[in-house]
C-alpha positions as CSV (number, residue, x, y, z in Angstrom):
1,X,-12.1,-7.5,5.2
2,X,-14.0,-4.3,6.0
3,X,-11.9,-1.5,7.0
4,X,-12.4,-0.7,10.6
5,X,-11.3,2.8,10.3
6,X,-13.4,4.4,7.4
7,X,-15.8,1.5,7.8
8,X,-16.3,2.2,4.2
9,X,-13.9,0.3,1.9
10,X,-12.6,-3.4,1.6
11,X,-9.1,-4.1,2.1
12,X,-7.1,-5.7,-0.8
13,X,-3.6,-7.3,-0.7
14,X,-0.8,-5.0,-1.2
15,X,2.7,-4.0,-0.2
16,X,3.5,-1.3,2.3
17,X,6.6,0.6,3.9
18,X,6.8,0.1,7.5
19,X,8.8,2.3,9.9
20,X,9.7,1.1,13.5
21,X,11.6,3.3,15.8
22,X,13.1,2.1,19.3
23,X,15.8,3.4,21.7
24,X,16.9,5.9,19.2
25,X,17.0,3.2,16.3
26,X,14.9,3.6,13.0
27,X,14.1,0.7,10.9
28,X,12.4,0.9,7.5
29,X,11.4,-2.1,5.9
30,X,9.9,-1.6,2.4
31,X,7.3,-3.9,0.4
32,X,6.1,-5.6,3.4
33,X,2.9,-7.5,2.6
34,X,-0.5,-6.0,4.0
35,X,-3.9,-5.7,3.5
36,X,-4.7,-2.2,2.4
37,X,-8.1,-0.2,2.2
38,X,-9.3,0.5,-1.1
39,X,-11.0,3.8,0.2
40,X,-8.7,5.2,3.0
41,X,-5.4,3.5,2.5
42,X,-5.1,2.2,6.1
43,X,-2.7,-0.5,6.0
44,X,-3.3,-4.1,8.1
45,X,-0.1,-6.4,8.7
46,X,-1.1,-9.7,9.7
47,X,0.2,-11.5,12.8
48,X,3.1,-13.3,10.9
49,X,4.5,-10.4,9.2
50,X,4.4,-8.4,12.5
51,X,6.2,-10.8,14.4
52,X,9.0,-10.9,11.7
53,X,8.9,-7.3,11.5
54,X,9.4,-7.1,15.4
55,X,12.3,-9.4,15.2
56,X,14.1,-7.6,12.7
57,X,13.6,-4.6,14.9
58,X,15.1,-6.5,18.0
59,X,18.0,-7.8,15.9
60,X,18.8,-4.0,14.5
61,X,18.6,-2.6,18.0
62,X,20.8,-5.3,19.4
63,X,23.5,-4.7,16.6
64,X,23.5,-1.1,17.7
65,X,21.8,0.2,14.5
66,X,20.9,3.7,14.4
67,X,19.3,3.9,10.9
68,X,18.6,1.0,8.6
69,X,16.7,0.4,5.5
70,X,15.7,-3.0,4.1
71,X,13.5,-4.8,1.8
72,X,11.3,-7.1,3.3
73,X,12.2,-10.8,2.6
74,X,9.7,-13.7,3.1
75,X,10.7,-16.7,4.8
């Protein structure tokens, strides 16, 4: 797909690090699948991955986690 930010590059499959912050909690998830612009590096995470990331953040917040770093694990 064409990058909506730079409007020049095409996205390619890749892995990214996603940082989510909520209510004083910071969750870092490494190697999440994403599409990455070859020109500017903008990262796009699909709907399914986004849902999994947000569910992880909800679980961490509910468990009282303040800072947590984890590897992305596909279902």
